C-alpha positions as CSV (number, residue, x, y, z in Angstrom):
1,M,-38.9,-58.2,-51.4
2,G,-37.3,-58.9,-48.0
3,I,-34.1,-60.3,-49.7
4,V,-33.7,-57.0,-51.6
5,A,-34.2,-54.9,-48.5
6,L,-31.6,-57.1,-46.6
7,F,-29.2,-56.8,-49.5
8,I,-29.5,-53.0,-49.5
9,V,-28.9,-52.9,-45.7
10,C,-25.9,-55.1,-46.0
11,C,-24.4,-52.9,-48.8
12,Y,-25.0,-49.8,-46.7
13,I,-23.2,-51.4,-43.7
14,W,-20.4,-52.7,-45.9
15,S,-19.8,-49.2,-47.4
16,G,-19.6,-47.8,-43.9
17,I,-17.0,-50.4,-42.9
18,N,-15.0,-49.6,-46.0
19,S,-15.2,-45.9,-45.2
20,E,-14.0,-46.4,-41.7
21,R,-11.1,-48.6,-42.8
22,L,-10.2,-46.0,-45.4
23,L,-10.1,-43.2,-42.8
24,K,-8.2,-45.3,-40.3
25,Y,-5.5,-46.6,-42.6
26,A,-5.4,-43.8,-45.2
27,K,-2.5,-43.2,-47.5
28,Y,-2.5,-41.1,-50.6
29,T,-1.5,-41.4,-54.2
30,D,-2.2,-39.8,-57.6
31,A,-5.1,-41.1,-59.8
32,T,-5.5,-40.4,-63.5
33,V,-8.8,-40.1,-65.3
34,V,-8.5,-42.4,-68.3
35,S,-11.9,-41.9,-70.1
36,E,-14.4,-39.3,-71.1
37,W,-17.8,-39.3,-69.3
38,H,-19.8,-42.3,-70.4
39,H,-23.4,-43.1,-69.7
40,K,-23.2,-46.8,-69.5
41,N,-20.7,-49.5,-70.2
42,N,-19.6,-52.6,-68.3
43,T,-18.0,-50.5,-65.6
44,G,-20.9,-48.1,-64.9
45,I,-21.8,-44.4,-65.3
46,G,-19.2,-41.7,-65.0
47,V,-15.5,-41.6,-65.8
48,D,-12.9,-44.3,-65.4
49,Y,-9.8,-43.7,-63.4
50,E,-6.8,-45.7,-62.4
51,Y,-4.0,-45.6,-59.8
52,K,-1.0,-47.7,-58.8
53,V,0.1,-48.9,-55.4
54,S,3.1,-51.1,-54.9
55,G,3.2,-51.7,-58.7
56,R,-0.4,-53.0,-58.8
57,K,-2.9,-51.0,-61.0
58,H,-6.4,-50.4,-59.7
59,E,-9.1,-49.4,-62.1
60,F,-12.6,-48.0,-61.2
61,T,-15.4,-45.8,-62.4
62,I,-16.7,-42.8,-60.4
63,N,-19.9,-40.8,-61.0
64,L,-18.1,-37.5,-61.3
65,D,-17.6,-35.3,-64.3
66,L,-13.8,-35.0,-64.4
67,K,-11.6,-34.2,-67.4
68,K,-9.9,-37.1,-69.2
69,N,-6.1,-37.2,-68.4
70,G,-6.7,-35.1,-65.3
71,K,-4.8,-36.1,-62.2
72,Y,-6.3,-36.0,-58.7
73,L,-5.2,-36.9,-55.2
74,L,-6.7,-40.3,-54.1
75,A,-7.0,-41.6,-50.5
76,Y,-6.7,-45.4,-50.2
77,D,-6.7,-48.0,-47.4
78,S,-3.1,-48.9,-47.0
79,L,-4.1,-52.5,-45.9
80,K,-6.5,-53.0,-48.8
81,P,-5.3,-50.6,-51.6
82,G,-8.3,-51.4,-53.8
83,N,-10.5,-49.5,-51.4
84,G,-9.9,-45.9,-52.5
85,Q,-11.6,-42.5,-52.9
86,I,-10.7,-39.9,-55.5
87,L,-10.5,-36.5,-54.0
88,E,-11.8,-34.2,-56.7
89,M,-11.0,-31.0,-54.7
90,Y,-7.3,-31.7,-55.0
91,P,-6.3,-31.7,-58.7
92,L,-2.6,-32.4,-59.2
93,P,-0.2,-31.0,-61.7
94,E,1.3,-33.4,-64.2
95,N,4.7,-33.2,-62.6
96,I,3.7,-34.7,-59.3
97,R,4.2,-38.4,-59.0
98,A,3.4,-40.4,-55.8
99,P,6.0,-42.8,-54.4
100,E,5.3,-46.5,-55.1
101,N,3.8,-47.0,-51.7
102,G,2.0,-43.6,-51.6
103,W,2.2,-40.8,-49.1
104,H,1.1,-40.3,-45.5
105,L,-0.9,-37.1,-45.1
106,N,2.1,-35.3,-43.6
107,E,4.3,-36.3,-46.6
108,L,2.1,-34.7,-49.3
109,P,4.1,-32.3,-51.5
110,F,1.4,-29.6,-50.9
111,K,-0.9,-28.5,-48.1
112,A,-4.1,-30.6,-47.7
113,D,-6.8,-30.1,-45.1
114,R,-7.3,-33.3,-43.1
115,Q,-10.8,-32.4,-41.9
116,E,-11.9,-31.6,-45.4
117,I,-10.6,-35.0,-46.6
118,L,-12.2,-36.8,-43.8
119,G,-15.6,-35.1,-44.3
120,Y,-15.5,-35.8,-48.1
121,I,-14.7,-39.5,-47.6
122,K,-17.5,-39.8,-45.0
123,D,-20.0,-38.1,-47.3
124,N,-19.0,-39.9,-50.5
125,K,-18.1,-43.4,-49.7
């Protein structure tokens, strides 16, 4: 029982560290939802999404009900690009493509609220 409690505490601390790194070294790219909602498979519950940074594809599952083929803004840790958070409140039109190494917040091709993004990441990571 104690091992399980310790594991839960370690996971909580680790997620906080990842969240802080993401906020400190944030860059942005486009993510595409590549599956319909699924209840359970080898990747989890939710929808699968993917994004590319520097030519490397990252694939994850998120517990959100998003439309397949939908594009969304994604914040990622520029030092560890596999640490990312899809920002569902910023759907992207099909014609927007992120540069290979992503955008800094001030380079986004639309207006985004930094405080809203920071709050969302803190609440959902």
